N, CA and C of each residue as an Amber inpcrd file, in Angstrom:
protein
   201
 181.4600000 263.6740000 192.4140000 181.7890000 262.2920000 192.2620000
 181.9140000 261.6870000 193.5240000 181.3290000 260.3460000 193.8230000
 181.6650000 259.6310000 195.0400000 182.3120000 258.3860000 194.8090000
 183.0610000 257.7830000 195.7410000 183.6080000 256.5510000 195.3730000
 183.0760000 255.5160000 196.5910000 182.6230000 254.4850000 195.9380000
 181.9530000 253.3910000 196.4020000 182.4020000 252.0530000 196.5250000
 182.2780000 251.1570000 197.3690000 182.4480000 249.7950000 197.3850000
 181.2520000 249.0390000 197.3230000 181.1850000 248.3150000 196.3390000
 179.9660000 247.3090000 195.8670000 180.2400000 246.0380000 196.1280000
 179.1760000 245.1190000 196.7890000 179.4480000 243.6410000 196.8510000
 178.0330000 243.0340000 196.8280000 178.1160000 241.6750000 196.5720000
 176.8870000 240.9410000 196.7390000 176.9860000 240.0530000 197.9570000
 176.2100000 240.2940000 198.7800000 176.1790000 239.2740000 200.0050000
 175.9760000 237.9020000 199.7610000 175.1800000 237.5430000 198.8220000
 174.6730000 236.1040000 198.7380000 175.7830000 235.4770000 198.1600000
 176.6930000 236.1120000 197.2180000 177.8070000 235.5550000 196.7440000
 178.8260000 235.1750000 197.5560000 179.0340000 236.1730000 198.5840000
 180.0680000 235.8880000 199.7020000 179.5100000 234.6830000 200.5420000
 178.3290000 234.6930000 200.9270000 177.6830000 233.6070000 201.8000000
 177.9600000 232.2050000 200.9260000 177.7670000 232.2360000 199.7650000
 177.9750000 231.0980000 198.9940000 179.3570000 230.4670000 198.9460000
 180.3210000 231.2760000 199.5990000 181.5320000 230.8920000 199.5500000
 182.1400000 230.8870000 201.1610000 181.2330000 230.4580000 202.0540000
 181.3490000 230.6270000 203.3560000 181.7100000 231.7110000 204.2460000
 181.0770000 233.0370000 203.6250000 181.4890000 234.0420000 204.3580000
 180.1980000 234.9290000 204.7480000 180.3500000 235.8160000 205.3230000
 179.2350000 236.8190000 205.7350000 179.5630000 238.2500000 205.2520000
 178.6390000 238.6760000 204.6260000 178.7440000 240.0600000 204.1560000
 177.3380000 241.0510000 204.0550000 176.5910000 240.6990000 205.0700000
 175.3710000 241.5070000 205.0990000 175.4400000 243.0460000 205.4780000
 176.7360000 243.3100000 206.4210000 177.1800000 244.5510000 206.5570000
 178.5350000 244.8090000 206.1430000 178.9840000 246.2030000 205.9250000
 180.2320000 246.4870000 205.5330000 181.2160000 245.9670000 206.5020000
 181.1620000 246.0250000 207.8630000 182.0410000 245.5570000 208.6890000
 182.1980000 243.9040000 208.5980000 181.0820000 243.1190000 208.1610000
 181.2290000 241.7510000 207.9810000 181.9160000 241.4410000 206.5250000
 181.8240000 242.0590000 205.7070000 182.4070000 242.1030000 204.3500000
 183.9340000 242.3200000 204.4650000 184.4230000 243.2540000 205.4340000
 185.6490000 243.5350000 205.6860000 186.4790000 242.2910000 206.4570000
 185.5830000 241.9740000 207.6020000 186.1480000 240.5760000 208.1660000
 186.2270000 239.6800000 207.3790000 185.4480000 239.0540000 206.4090000
 185.5100000 238.0570000 205.7540000 186.5530000 238.0310000 204.5890000
 186.7000000 239.4780000 204.0420000 187.7900000 239.4270000 203.0360000
 189.1090000 239.2550000 203.9020000 189.4070000 239.8530000 204.9820000
 190.5980000 239.5710000 205.6270000 190.7260000 238.1370000 206.1050000
 189.7330000 237.2880000 206.6910000 189.8330000 235.9870000 206.8870000
 189.9220000 235.1790000 205.7170000 189.4720000 235.4950000 204.5810000
 189.7480000 234.5280000 203.3570000 190.7700000 234.8970000 202.6350000
 191.4560000 236.1470000 203.0770000 192.6760000 236.8010000 202.2080000
 192.0650000 236.8460000 200.6460000 191.0450000 237.5200000 200.3470000
 190.5880000 237.8020000 199.1270000 189.6950000 239.0370000 199.0140000
 189.3870000 239.5790000 197.8010000 188.2820000 240.5330000 197.7390000
 187.1250000 240.0210000 197.1320000 185.8540000 240.4690000 197.6830000
 184.6100000 240.0720000 197.3200000 183.9040000 241.4590000 196.8040000
 184.5500000 242.4510000 196.7820000 184.1220000 243.8160000 196.5570000
 184.7360000 244.4810000 195.2270000 183.9750000 245.4350000 194.8410000
 184.5410000 246.4010000 193.6930000 184.3520000 247.7380000 193.9860000
 185.4460000 248.4350000 193.6200000 185.3910000 250.0040000 194.0010000
 184.9130000 250.7150000 192.5890000 184.1470000 251.4440000 192.7630000
 183.5450000 252.2810000 191.5140000 183.4240000 253.8130000 192.0200000
 183.6690000 254.5610000 190.9590000 183.4830000 256.1300000 191.0680000
 182.2490000 256.5020000 190.1610000 181.3670000 257.2270000 190.7890000
 180.0540000 257.7250000 190.1060000 179.5110000 258.9180000 190.7300000
 178.5870000 259.4840000 190.0640000 177.7530000 260.4640000 190.8910000
 176.3230000 260.0640000 190.8970000 176.1550000 258.7180000 190.6060000
 174.7690000 258.3260000 190.8210000 174.6060000 256.7270000 191.2240000
 175.1530000 256.5600000 192.3960000 175.2950000 255.1770000 193.0530000
 173.9270000 254.5120000 192.7920000 172.8140000 255.1290000 193.1670000
 171.4400000 254.2940000 193.0830000 171.0860000 253.9260000 191.7310000
 171.4430000 254.7070000 190.5190000 171.3060000 254.3460000 189.2530000
 172.1100000 253.0520000 188.9510000 173.4100000 252.9920000 189.4910000
 174.2620000 251.8610000 189.1630000 173.6570000 250.5770000 189.6810000
 173.3270000 250.7310000 191.1310000 172.7830000 249.5110000 191.8110000
 171.6710000 249.1080000 191.2130000 170.7830000 249.9310000 190.9210000
 169.3470000 249.4710000 190.3220000 169.6890000 248.6460000 188.9460000
 170.5810000 249.2100000 188.2700000 170.9690000 248.5720000 186.9050000
 171.6610000 247.1620000 187.2860000 172.4880000 247.1340000 188.0280000
 173.0330000 245.7220000 188.4570000 171.9720000 244.9730000 188.9280000
 171.0620000 245.2310000 189.8100000 170.1370000 244.4340000 190.4460000
 169.0870000 244.0620000 189.2050000 168.6790000 244.8840000 188.4150000
 167.7620000 244.5020000 187.3220000 168.3710000 243.7380000 186.3930000
 169.5880000 243.8290000 186.0810000 170.2750000 242.8630000 184.9140000
 170.6470000 241.5370000 185.4940000 171.0350000 241.5000000 186.7430000
 171.5540000 240.3420000 187.1660000 170.7170000 239.7380000 188.2060000
 169.6840000 240.1750000 188.7590000 168.5960000 239.7030000 189.6710000
 169.4810000 239.1820000 190.9030000 170.2170000 240.1700000 191.3780000
 170.9110000 239.9270000 192.6730000 170.6240000 241.1810000 193.4570000
 170.9310000 241.0710000 194.7710000 171.0350000 242.3010000 195.7330000
 172.3590000 242.7170000 195.7290000 172.5310000 243.9500000 195.7510000
 174.0190000 244.4660000 195.7650000 173.9450000 245.6650000 197.2850000
 175.0380000 245.4620000 197.8090000 175.2660000 246.6020000 198.9730000
 176.2600000 247.3740000 198.4150000 176.4010000 248.4480000 199.1690000
 177.2650000 249.3550000 198.9030000 177.6430000 250.3590000 199.9400000
 178.7940000 250.8730000 200.0030000 179.2760000 251.7130000 201.1760000
 180.0680000 252.8070000 200.6010000 179.8770000 254.1640000 200.8200000
 180.6470000 255.1000000 200.4130000 182.0170000 255.1780000 201.1030000
 182.9150000 255.2730000 200.1860000 184.5430000 255.4320000 200.8660000
 184.9550000 256.7090000 200.5960000 185.2810000 257.5600000 201.5770000
 185.9420000 258.8340000 201.4660000 187.0180000 258.9470000 200.5640000
 187.2190000 259.8720000 199.7870000 188.2370000 260.1480000 198.9640000
 189.5290000 260.4390000 199.7590000
């Protein structure tokens, strides 16, 4: 199983932030003192991302976070 951080860069941008990359996401969350990301544990991150993108019609970024 892997642990992943997922986020929607367009949603962050709509709230005056930038999150095209993981580093930008971390910087925006720190500057805005909030969280725009969700942590999940899965053995098939690609299936999760595809499901979210298909159901919600949004782009999702993710980064594996070491345990």
